[in-house]
C-alpha positions as CSV (number, residue, x, y, z in Angstrom):
1,X,0.0,0.0,0.0
2,X,1.0,3.6,-0.4
3,X,2.1,5.9,2.5
4,X,-0.6,8.7,2.2
5,X,-0.1,10.7,5.4
6,X,2.6,11.9,7.9
7,X,1.0,9.6,10.4
8,X,1.3,6.6,8.0
9,X,5.0,7.6,7.5
10,X,5.8,7.8,11.2
11,X,4.2,4.4,11.8
12,X,6.0,2.9,8.9
13,X,9.6,3.9,9.8
14,X,12.2,1.2,10.3
15,X,15.4,1.6,12.4
16,X,18.1,3.6,10.6
17,X,20.5,1.4,8.5
18,X,24.0,2.5,9.4
19,X,26.5,3.3,6.6
20,X,30.2,3.6,6.9
21,X,32.9,3.6,4.3
22,X,36.7,4.0,4.7
23,X,38.9,6.5,2.9
24,X,39.5,6.1,-0.9
25,X,41.3,7.8,-3.8
26,X,39.0,9.2,-6.5
27,X,40.0,9.8,-10.1
28,X,39.7,13.6,-9.7
29,X,37.2,16.4,-8.8
30,X,34.0,16.0,-10.9
31,X,34.2,12.3,-11.4
32,X,31.8,9.8,-9.9
33,X,33.3,7.2,-7.5
34,X,31.5,3.9,-6.6
35,X,31.7,3.0,-2.9
36,X,31.2,-0.7,-3.9
37,X,34.9,-1.7,-3.5
38,X,35.6,0.4,-0.3
39,X,36.0,-1.4,3.0
40,X,33.6,-0.5,5.8
41,X,30.0,-1.3,6.6
42,X,28.7,-2.8,4.4
43,X,32.0,-4.5,3.6
44,X,33.8,-4.1,0.3
45,X,32.2,-6.0,-2.6
46,X,34.0,-8.6,-4.6
47,X,34.3,-7.6,-8.3
48,X,31.5,-9.1,-10.5
49,X,32.3,-12.3,-12.3
50,X,29.2,-13.6,-14.1
51,X,30.6,-13.2,-17.7
52,X,29.6,-10.8,-20.5
53,X,25.8,-11.5,-20.4
54,X,25.9,-10.5,-16.7
55,X,23.6,-11.3,-13.8
56,X,20.3,-9.8,-12.7
57,X,20.6,-8.8,-9.1
58,X,18.2,-9.3,-6.2
59,X,21.0,-9.1,-3.6
60,X,24.8,-8.9,-3.6
61,X,27.3,-9.0,-0.8
62,X,28.4,-5.4,-0.3
63,X,25.2,-3.7,-0.9
64,X,23.5,-1.5,1.7
65,X,21.2,-3.8,3.6
66,X,17.6,-3.6,2.4
67,X,14.3,-4.7,4.2
68,X,12.9,-8.0,3.3
69,X,9.6,-8.0,1.2
70,X,6.5,-7.8,3.3
71,X,3.1,-8.8,1.8
72,X,1.1,-5.8,0.7
73,X,3.7,-3.3,1.7
74,X,6.2,-1.0,-0.3
75,X,9.5,0.3,0.8
76,X,10.4,4.0,0.6
77,X,13.6,5.9,1.5
78,X,12.5,8.2,4.2
79,X,15.6,9.9,5.5
80,X,19.4,10.1,5.0
81,X,22.3,11.5,7.0
82,X,25.8,11.6,5.6
83,X,29.1,13.1,6.8
84,X,32.6,13.2,5.3
85,X,35.1,12.9,8.1
86,X,38.1,13.8,6.0
87,X,38.9,16.6,3.6
88,X,35.3,17.3,2.6
89,X,36.0,16.0,-0.9
90,X,32.7,14.0,-1.1
91,X,30.4,16.7,-2.7
92,X,27.3,14.5,-3.0
93,X,26.2,11.0,-2.3
94,X,23.9,9.3,-4.8
95,X,21.8,6.2,-3.8
96,X,21.3,3.9,-6.8
97,X,19.5,0.6,-7.1
98,X,22.0,-1.9,-8.8
99,X,19.9,-4.1,-11.2
100,X,22.6,-5.9,-13.2
101,X,26.3,-6.1,-13.8
102,X,28.7,-8.1,-15.9
103,X,32.4,-9.1,-16.3
104,X,34.7,-10.4,-19.0
105,X,35.1,-7.2,-21.1
106,X,38.5,-7.4,-22.8
107,X,40.1,-4.0,-22.2
108,X,42.5,-4.4,-25.1
109,X,39.9,-5.2,-27.7
110,X,38.8,-2.2,-29.9
111,X,36.1,-3.9,-31.9
112,X,32.6,-4.8,-30.8
113,X,32.2,-7.3,-27.9
114,X,28.8,-9.1,-27.7
115,X,27.0,-8.6,-24.4
116,X,23.4,-9.8,-25.0
117,X,22.5,-9.1,-21.4
118,X,20.2,-11.4,-19.4
119,X,16.9,-9.7,-18.6
120,X,17.0,-6.9,-16.0
121,X,14.8,-7.4,-12.9
122,X,11.4,-5.7,-12.9
123,X,12.6,-2.6,-11.0
124,X,12.5,0.2,-13.5
125,X,10.5,3.4,-12.7
126,X,7.3,1.6,-13.3
127,X,8.3,-1.7,-11.6
128,X,8.6,-3.5,-15.0
129,X,11.4,-4.9,-17.1
130,X,10.9,-2.3,-19.8
131,X,13.7,-0.2,-18.5
132,X,12.3,3.3,-18.1
133,X,14.7,5.3,-16.0
134,X,17.4,2.6,-16.2
135,X,20.9,3.9,-16.8
136,X,24.2,2.1,-17.7
137,X,27.8,3.0,-16.7
138,X,31.2,1.6,-16.8
139,X,32.6,0.8,-13.4
140,X,36.4,0.2,-12.7
141,X,37.3,-2.6,-10.3
142,X,41.0,-2.6,-11.2
143,X,42.7,0.6,-12.3
144,X,43.1,0.9,-16.1
145,X,46.3,1.6,-17.9
146,X,45.3,4.0,-20.7
147,X,47.7,6.9,-20.9
148,X,45.1,9.5,-22.0
149,X,41.4,10.2,-22.1
150,X,39.3,8.0,-24.4
151,X,36.2,9.3,-26.2
152,X,35.5,6.4,-28.6
153,X,33.5,4.0,-26.3
154,X,30.0,3.1,-27.5
155,X,27.3,0.7,-26.4
156,X,24.5,-0.8,-28.5
157,X,21.3,-1.3,-26.6
158,X,17.5,-1.6,-26.8
159,X,15.6,1.3,-25.2
160,X,12.6,1.3,-22.9
161,X,10.2,1.2,-25.8
162,X,11.7,-1.9,-27.1
163,X,13.5,-0.2,-30.1
164,X,16.8,-2.1,-30.7
165,X,19.9,-0.8,-32.5
166,X,20.3,2.3,-30.3
167,X,23.7,3.8,-29.6
168,X,25.0,5.2,-26.3
169,X,28.2,7.0,-26.0
170,X,30.8,7.6,-23.3
171,X,31.8,11.3,-23.7
172,X,35.2,10.6,-22.0
173,X,36.8,7.8,-20.1
174,X,39.6,9.2,-18.0
175,X,43.3,8.4,-18.3
176,X,44.5,5.6,-15.8
177,X,41.0,5.5,-14.3
178,X,41.2,4.7,-10.6
179,X,39.6,1.8,-8.8
180,X,36.0,2.8,-8.2
181,X,35.6,5.2,-11.1
182,X,32.2,5.0,-12.6
183,X,31.4,6.7,-15.9
184,X,27.7,6.8,-17.2
185,X,26.7,6.4,-20.8
186,X,24.8,9.1,-22.6
187,X,21.8,7.5,-24.4
188,X,20.7,8.3,-27.9
189,X,18.6,11.4,-28.2
190,X,15.0,10.9,-27.0
191,X,15.6,7.8,-25.0
192,X,14.7,7.6,-21.3
193,X,16.1,4.2,-20.4
194,X,17.7,0.9,-21.2
195,X,15.9,-2.4,-21.5
196,X,18.8,-4.5,-22.6
197,X,22.5,-4.3,-23.8
198,X,23.7,-5.9,-27.0
199,X,27.3,-4.9,-27.3
200,X,30.1,-2.6,-26.2
201,X,32.9,-1.2,-28.4
202,X,35.9,0.4,-26.6
203,X,37.3,1.9,-29.8
204,X,40.6,2.5,-28.1
205,X,42.5,0.1,-25.9
206,X,42.1,0.7,-22.2
207,X,45.5,-1.1,-22.0
208,X,45.1,-3.0,-18.7
209,X,42.7,-3.3,-15.7
210,X,39.2,-4.6,-15.2
211,X,35.9,-2.8,-16.1
212,X,32.2,-3.8,-15.8
213,X,28.9,-2.6,-17.2
214,X,26.4,-1.7,-14.5
215,X,22.7,-1.1,-15.0
216,X,21.1,1.0,-12.3
217,X,18.2,3.2,-11.2
218,X,18.7,6.6,-9.5
219,X,16.9,6.6,-6.2
220,X,18.0,9.7,-4.3
221,X,20.9,12.2,-3.9
222,X,22.1,13.7,-0.6
223,X,25.3,15.5,0.3
224,X,28.0,15.1,2.9
225,X,28.2,18.8,3.6
226,X,31.4,20.3,4.8
227,X,34.1,18.1,6.5
228,X,33.0,16.6,9.7
229,X,29.4,18.0,9.5
230,X,26.5,15.8,8.9
231,X,23.9,16.6,6.2
232,X,20.4,15.4,6.9
233,X,17.6,15.0,4.4
234,X,14.0,14.1,5.3
235,X,11.2,12.4,3.4
236,X,9.9,15.7,1.8
237,X,13.4,16.7,0.7
238,X,14.1,13.2,-0.8
239,X,10.6,13.0,-2.4
240,X,9.9,9.7,-0.5
241,X,11.3,7.6,-3.4
242,X,9.9,4.0,-3.8
243,X,12.2,1.1,-4.0
244,X,10.9,-2.2,-5.3
245,X,11.2,-5.5,-3.5
246,X,14.7,-7.0,-3.6
247,X,16.5,-3.8,-4.5
248,X,20.2,-3.6,-4.3
249,X,21.0,-0.1,-3.0
250,X,24.6,1.2,-3.0
251,X,26.2,4.7,-2.8
252,X,28.2,6.5,-5.4
253,X,30.1,9.7,-4.6
254,X,30.5,12.8,-6.6
255,X,34.1,13.7,-5.8
256,X,35.3,17.3,-5.3
257,X,38.9,16.2,-4.9
258,X,41.0,13.0,-5.1
259,X,41.3,12.4,-1.3
260,X,37.9,10.9,-0.2
261,X,37.5,10.9,3.6
262,X,35.5,8.4,5.6
263,X,31.8,8.6,4.8
264,X,29.6,7.8,7.7
265,X,25.8,8.1,8.1
266,X,22.6,6.1,7.7
267,X,19.6,5.5,5.5
268,X,16.2,5.2,7.0
269,X,13.6,3.2,5.2
270,X,9.8,3.1,5.6
271,X,7.7,0.1,4.9
272,X,4.0,0.6,4.5
């Protein structure tokens, strides 16, 4: 059922879910950095290994713990608090639902590599497999060796209307991308989501390292404020976003410098 009043919301709140991640080194200011491989609570995730077709996710060790499904109830993100205990270089914290990821991309191959992704779980904006609102990014689990920026990476996909043969582009992939760097694709004009992925073409060798494609849905964004100062967002500020059953939430930082401090806080879910 939906939460239709403040009273419903208060009665539906679950205990805050603690979140703590250790220090890390980002690519540079302005780049996104996945917290997936950073030690803390939850612990660091192991790099995906399901092969090119990937795996649809309903849980994954390293995700932010998520409430178990309850009959007739939905889960909402009701509040967040985050603080950067270091240099204040975490400019924003995005909460995403991780739907699918893969492995096996050969970083030295510059021609097309077939993906033919397995079906994503029914967790798009509408709770279906159509893909509305689903984005795709490259995530780095081992630093790459390319000496300069690369702007030749493309992805062939089917959009949320079921139209195949669409082309997404990576405007730039950074030189020697650090562990945790995550770079979203720009979809073809007019598209609002990805239903499936057919292939990826790097165009230029990434030289070394390990990269993965990740399909995800944006849930919310908060900030860590200035160093050692918590930023709190409530249900109204967040928009009380809905998360479907078996979501796999994880945090991605927008870096404002390379030295990322410890990130500490909590997520509060409501189930009603």
